[in-house]
N, C-alpha and C positions, 0 to 999 in steps of 0.2 A: 476445821477449814471454814465452816460457816461463821464461827465466832470471830476468826481473824478477818474475814472479808467484811463483816459488819463493822468491826473496829476501824478498819482502813477507810471505809466509806463514810462513816460518821465523824471521824476525827479530822479529816481534811475539809469537810464542808464548813465547820465553824471557823477555821482559819481563813478559808477563801472568802466567806462572808465578811469577816472583819477586815480583810485586805481591801475588798471592794469599797466598803464604807470609808476607809481611810483614804484611798485613792481619790474618791469623789470629793472629799473635803480638802485634800491637799492640792488639787489642780484647779486653781482659779484662772479665769481668763485675764491675762495681763492688761488688755485694753479696757476691760470693765473695771478692773482694780484702779487703773490710772484715772478713769472717769470719776470714780467715787472719791479718790484722793484730791481731785480738782473741784469737788463739791457738786458734781453732777449725779444724775440717776441714769443707769443703763437701761436701754430698751431695745428689743429686737423687732425688726420689721421684715416682713416677707414680701418679696417682689418677684419679678420674672426671672431674675438671675439667682434666686435663692434667698437666704436670710442675711441681713446686715445688722450689726450692732451700732446703735447711736447713743450719744451722751446728751441728755437734756439738762441744761443748766437752769438755775432758779430764775434767771432773767428771760427765759424763753428760747435762748439760742440752742440749736441742735447741731451736733457735729458727729461725723462718722468716727467711731471709736479708734479704729486702727490708724487712720490718718492723724488723729490727735496724738496718739502714742508715738508713732514712727516719725512723722514729719513735723510734729508740734504745730499743726495748722488745722483750722476748722474747715471741713468739707461738709456743706449742708446736704440734707437728703434731697433726692429729686422731687419735683412737685408731684403731689398726688393726683392721679387721673380721676376725673369725675365720670360716673357711668352715664 
């Protein structure tokens, strides 16, 4: 009984670890991928409403990633508040 239980516990853990690694690699953020395909660099900013992904282009323009993907338009980030 102990040998069978040990086999069951150890055989599943290797498969589960491999599955988790694969899932992490296979699930890219479509908005971040779109940003990179357009030549930008993805960055995440934290604000009062949570986190938002922005795409920074070489010319300095910054666009909200999901608006860029969904609506094909650039929505700039809100101005940063000075303390």
